[in-house]
C-alpha positions, 0 to 999 in steps of 0.5 A, a space after each residue: 548478498 547484502 540484505 536487511 534482516 531481523 532476528 526478532 520483532 520490534 521497531 526499526 532498531 531490530 533491522 540490521 545490514 548483514 551478508 546472507 546467502 542468495 535465495 535458492 533456484 526459483 521453483 514452480 511458478 517463481 521468478 528470481 529477481 535482482 532488486 533495484 528498488 523497494 517500496 516501504 508502506 505500513 505492511 513493512 511496519 506490521 511485519 517488522 513489529 509483528 503487530 497486531 498479534 494477528 500478523 504473526 499467524 502468517 509471519 511466525 508466532 514467537 520470532 519472524 520465520 523469514 528474516 528479510 522484510 519487505 514486500 513491493 519490489 522492482 528489478 530484473 529478472 535473473 532466473 525463471 522457474 518451472 511453468 512460468 509464462 511471460 517472463 524471461 531472463 533480462 525483463 524489468 518487473 515490478 510486483 511483490 516478493 515472497 522471500 523479502 525484498 530488502 535485499 539484493 535478490 529476491 523470489 517473487 511469484 510470477 502471478 504477482 509481477 508485471 512488466 515494467 515500462 521502459 519509461 517508468 524509473 525504478 523508484 516509481 515502479 517500486 512505490 506502486 504494487 501494494 499501495 497502488 494496487 490497494 488504492 485501485 482495489 478500493 476504487 473498484 470496490 467502491 464502484 466509482 464512476 462519472 459524477 460519484 461524490 468520493 471522500 478519501 480519508 488519508 488523502 496524502 498517504 501512500 495509498 490515499 495519494 493513488 486513490 484520489 487520483 484513480 477516482 479523479 480519473 474515473 470522473 468522480 468529484 473528490 474531497 480529501 482528508 489530510 493534514 493542512 500541510 498536505 492540502 496543496 499536494 491533495 488538490 494537485 492530485 485531483 481533489 476539489 476540496 480538502 478537509 483538515 482533519 485536525 479542524 473538522 470532522 469528515 462530515 463537516 457541515 453535514 456533507 455526505 458522499 456516495 463513497 468514503 475510502 478510509 485509507 488511514 483512519 481510526 475513527 469509529 464506524 459510527 462516525 464514518 457513517 455520518 459522512 456516507 449517504 444512504 445507500 452509499 459505500 464505506 470502504 475500510 482500507 487496512 487497519 494501520 490505526 487503532 487499538 488493541 493487541 490482537 487485531 489492532 485497527 483491523 477490526 474495523 474492516 472485519 466488523 464493517 459489513 455487519 455494521 453496514 447491514 444496520 446502517 443501511 450503507 454498504 461497508 466493506 473491509 478491504 486488503 490488497 489482492 496483489 495481482 499482476 493485472 493491477 500492477 500492469 494497469 498502474 505502471 501503464 497510467 504512470 508511463 503515459 502521464 495520467 497518474 503520478 507517484 508522490 515520492 516522499 523520500 528514498 533511502 539507500 539499503 544500508 539505511 533502510 531502518 531509517 526509512 522504516 522508522 520515518 514511515 512508522 512515524 505516520 507523517 510521510 507524504 506519498 511513498 518512501 523507497 529504499 534503493 539497491 
């Protein structure tokens, strides 16, 4: 089968379109999927680059153990392993892959798949799992509800665009932080106000918020604290920006609970939990028209390296998807 593979860590230049063997028959709890589309997000960049070094604890210290990158996946079930319930050959699904999704077929854990509604496109489905699931986890971790004042940093990115919408759906008053070029997009997603990060800091004019969702930032916790009302919450999502060979930007999330004890704010470092219930909820919202997938660009499998290079540049609005 055709697949994008890497033999070493590096930038998008290490990726090659090659012919490899299809995955083995699915094992216990696994499902084999014919891939139709793949989402490309910061997690892909970390895996391809092996950066920061902590990523290599799971992917291989010197070189990648799995040669096929990619996590988000949407496709059709072609085989079902033992002890799998709820899925059958021919089902259209979305979720995450354990074998690498930049390929014509991918192995997935059934517990990390959901059924794709028939009126949700393959591209939209592939753009949902990790970014959408992370945004949903962040909104839930922030305990956002009617009337909550929410600041979303990175509001025009893959996770942020979903976070703005999900917070607004819960009745929150949302302010987005993004570049001026994405301001109209972020307002269209439900933000009532937008801060241009190039012109103003997150606590512009002394404003404070009940919940701050930092979806793409590299600001110190001391700066973010100023934007959180006393007794409020800061949710630090992932760690895509920041310095440090070992931890990169992830140290902010790891240190945030301790810092929060002294700052009299609730501070949480958050990573996506990758669960089927989140993917089912997100795809239902897309199907009914309540949630919009913001699509930046699509690429064919042969140009997956260009897709990775584009996302690594950090200026995409919404999600980038590779189609197969």
